[in-house]
N, C-alpha and C positions, 0 to 999 in steps of 0.2 A: 504493500499500500504506500503509494507517494504521499509524503506530507510537504505541504507548501507553507512558507513562512518560517520564522524563527521560534524554535521551541524554548520555553524558558519557564521558571516557576511563576513569573508574574505576567505571562503572555496572556493577552485576551484571545479567546477562541472563536472562530466563526464557522458555522456550518452552512453549506449551500445545498438547498434541498431541490431535487428536480425528479420528476416521474420517470423519465428515461435519459440516460447521458448519451447523446448523439455524437458522433465524430463531426458531422457536417450538418448544421442547421443554425438558424439565427439565434435560437435560445441558447444553444450550446456555445456559440461565439461569444454571446453576451455574458454567460455564465463564467467563462474562462477569463473575460475581461474583468469582471467583478473580483474573480479570485485574485488576479494581479493586483488590484487596486488595494484590496484588503491587506495582502501580503506586504505591500509597500507601506501600509499604515501600522504595520507591526503585529498584526493578527496571525495566529496560527490557523490555517484554513484547511478544511477537508470538504469533499464533495460527498453528499449522500443520495443514493439513487438505488432502487430495488433492481434496476437492469440497465445495461449499457450495451453500446455496439461492441463488436469483436475488437480485442486489442485495447480496450479502455478499462478493463477490469481493475486494473492496478491504480487507477486515478479516483476511484470511487469506492464506497462501501455501503452496506445495507443499513435500513433505518433502525435495526436492532441494536446497533451500536451508538446511535445517536445520544441517548440519555447519558451515557457514560463520557461522551466527549465534551458536551456542554454542561458545565457544573455550576456556574454562578449567574447572578443577574447582570453581570458585566460582560459576559459573553454575548455573541451575536448570531441570530438564526436569520437566513435569507430564503424565503420560499419563492421559487420561480414558477409562476402560476400561468400556464397556458393550456390547461385542460383539466377535465374533472380527475380528481386524485384523492378521494376521501381519506386513504391512510395517511398520505403526506399532510393534508390539512389538519387531521386530528393530532398527529405528532407535533406539527408546528404550533399549534394552539396550546399544547400542554407544556412547552418548554419554559424553563425558568429565565431564559436569556431575553434579551431585547429582540423584538420581532420586526423584520423588514419584509414586506411583500413586494416582489418584483412582477408587475402585471403587464402581460404581453397580449392580452386580448384573447378571446376564443371565437372561432368562426361559428356562426350559426348553422345548426344542423341540417337545415333545408338543402344546403349545397350538397351534402353528401347523402342524403336519403335515397336517391335513385340508385346508388352504387354500394352502400353499405349502411344498413339500418343501424347496426351497433355503434359505428363511429358517429352518425347522425345524433343517436340517442345520448352518448357520452358528452358531445358538444353541447347539446341543450342542457344536460344535467349540470355541466360546468358553468354556463352562463346563469342558470338559475339559482345555482348554489353560491354565487358570489356574495350576496347580502348576508347569507348565513356564515360564510368565511370570515367576512369583515366583523360580523357581531361576535362570532365565537373567539376569534384569534385576538381581536383588539390591537391591531398592529401599530407599533410605535411610528412606523413610517411606511408609506407606499410609494414606491418608484415606478411610475407609469412611463412608458416609452414614447407617448404622444398625448397631447391634450384630448384627442379623441378617446384614447383608451381611459384617461383620468375622469372622463365623464361617467363611464361605467362605475368606477370606484366611488366616486361622489354620490351616484345614484343609489349605490348600495348602503349608504349611510355613514361614509367615513367622515370624520371632522376635516374639512378643507385644510386646516393648519398642518395636517400629517401628510398631505399630498404633495409630491414633487415630481416634476416631469423631466426625464432625463433620456435622451435618445439612446437607441439600442447601440450597444458596443459591437463593433463589426470587424470584418476582415480586410477593409479597404488598404490598409497599411501594407499588407502583404501583397495586394493587387498592384499597388503603386510601386512596390520594389521589385516586382517580377520582371524578368528580361524582356526587352521590347518585341522580340519575336520567339514564340515558344518553339522548342525543339521538336515537340511531338508531331507526327505526321498528320494526324486527324485534325488538328487546328491549323497548322501551317498551311495546309492545302487551301483553306478558306482564305487566309491572309494573303497569299500569293496571287489570288485571282481578284485584284483589286478593281477591275472593270466591271465586276459583277456586285451590285449592292447587296449588303448583308443587313437583314433586319433581325434583331435579337430580342429574344424575351427569355428571362431566366426566373428560376424558382421551382418549387415542388410542382410535380404534375398532379395538381389537384383541381376540382371542379370549380372552388370559389375564385381560382387564378383565371378561369375562363380561357384555357387554352383553345377550346372549340371557336371561340370568337377570333382569336389569333389567326387560326386556320382560315376563317372566312375572310378576314382582311387579306391574307396571303393570296386567296383565290381571285380576289378582285384586283390586287396590285399586279400579280403575274399576268392577268388577262389584259388589263387596261394600261399599265405603266411601264413595266420592264419584266419581260418573259425569262430574263437570265438571272434575275434576282435569287437570292437564297434566303429562306426563312429558318433561323436556327431556334430550336427549342432546347434549353440548356437547363436541365434538372431532372432530378430522380422521380421514379414512379413508386410511391408506397405500395407494399404487398397487398394492401386491401383496395387499391385503385386500379386493379387490372382491367375491370369492366370499363372505367373511364378511358383507359389507354385504347381499349379495342374501339370505343366510340370515335376517338380521335384519329385512329387509323382508317376507319370507315369514312369519316368526313373527308380526309385527305385524298382517300381513293376516289369517291365519288366526284370531288372537285377536279380530279386529274392533276394533282399537284404532288403527288408522292416523290417525284424526282427532285423537286425544288425545296422540299421541306426536310430538315435533318434533325434528328433527335440525339442529343449528346448528354450523357450522364456520367457521374464519377469524375468530373473535371477538377483538374489541380488548379491552385491559385494561378500558376503560369499560364495555363490554357485559358481560363476564364478571362483573366486580363487581356489576352491576346484578342479574344473575341470582342470584349468591349472596345478595344483600341481600334479595330478595323471595322466596326458596326457603323452603318449609315445612321441608325437610330436604335434606341431601345424603345420597344412597344410594349406597354403594360396594360393589358385588357382586364386586369383583375377587378372582380366585383365586390370584394371585401378585403381590406387591409387594416391592420392595427398599427402599422408603421410603414412597411414597404421598403426593405434594404436595398433591393436592386435599383431604385431611384437614386439613393445615396452613392451606391457603386458607380453607377453611369455618370452622375454629375462629377465625381471625383476623377474618373477616368476620361473626361472630355467627350462624352457620348450624348448627343441630343436626346431628349426624352419626349415622348408622346404617351399620355396616360389618360385614364378615365377618372373622373371625380367621383371616387368612391371610398368611404371610410376614411382613413387618415392619409391618402394619397395626396390630396390637396394641400394638406398641412405640411407634409414632408418636401414636396416639389415646390411650393410656393409659386413665384412667378418665373421660375428657372426652366420651364418647359412648356409644351403645348398640352393643355388640359382640357379634354371634352366632356361635356356634362352627359351626353347620351351616347350609346354605342351605335354607330353606324359604319359598316365596313367600306362604304364609299368614301365618307369624309375622311375616315382614318387612312385609307389607302391614298387619297389626295394630300393628306398632311405629310406622309412619308415622301411622297413625290415632291412636294414643295421644298421640304428641307433638303432633299437632294439636289435640287436646281437653284435654289437661292442660298448662295454662299455667305452673303451678308446675314441672313436669318440663322444660318447654322452656326457661323462664328459667334453671333450674339447669344444664342442659346448655350453654346459652350461656355462663354464667358460668365454668364449668369449662374450656370450650374457650378463652376468653379468658385465663384464668390459665395454661393449659398452653402456649399460643403465646407468651405473654410470657416464661414461665420457661425455655421450651426451644428455640423456633424462631425467634427474631428474626434477621434477617440480621447484625445488630450483634453479637449473641452468638456466632454462627458464624464471623463475621469474627475476632473476638477470639481464638477457639480456632485458627484456621488461622495467624494471626500469631504466636501463641505456639508452635505447632509448628514453624513455619519459622524462627522465631527461635532456637528450641533446636537445630535442625538445623545452625545456622552458629555455635553457641557453642563 
């Protein structure tokens, strides 16, 4: 079991609780960022999770040892809440330590219902249980990653004085430090064909991200604007979403665009950075977002953004991209074409994206906010 931070008789301890410890996802990246911050503040930090991705077993331990680790009211417990987890909620609520809730939003179950009834049920239970969690645990502090998410917490009955908004900690620093051109053939091939526009969408292949609409935009753009363009779907398919994947494959086949649409998963930071850097635009068709990390990645890596005004997307993007209120595949295809043709518009969007990233979303800026909130908790 890896231990993070310096051990000592007077060390404060911090436990980070998460339902499943993933290697690659937004919550895991945020969790590891918080771990680094707390270590820098002198905490002895451990991650507690009932399960983890292969190879990560040594970085976390089960909840059964949680009580022996947190021993005093001066210790700290951080619950990363992004889904229904009654065991974790009960453990969190009973700890003697100071309690911090990191709220990441929960997708409404209706998006998953056609493909996995159990996932839909658990999502709805998680959303419905938020007031009970706030009431039961009485958190000393809630760190929401957007004002959109904070509204859920306030509606659940939290004292506004205990609510602080801090953007998600992310992997943008790794992307920015990646080599200009990936060595891997599967991505380098796309970069080398610079005369063929690349339209990128990233994230998990799940229904609320509306990949089906991404394909509908692709069909219109390829027919009416540029038949040589490539539409890249960069993201993993959860085991329980194979039915949705088959639906996407059928949409692409019926539209006759299977040769122009490429699905890539398991991308390294180097590969993902390469795709962002050569993309004409990042197109985000998502219908529900609690933050939307891909928008931040695109702004940082100088990729123009087109997105729908859904959830926290408008809050994250601000004025640094093209934001459409309603989904219309023809309008979105036209927007992609316009950015490709109007170099002044493209340069302006890139400049605004860079400015917004630096002003709002650097990891250092978010770390400073978290340190300030934790320090005040102990004052």
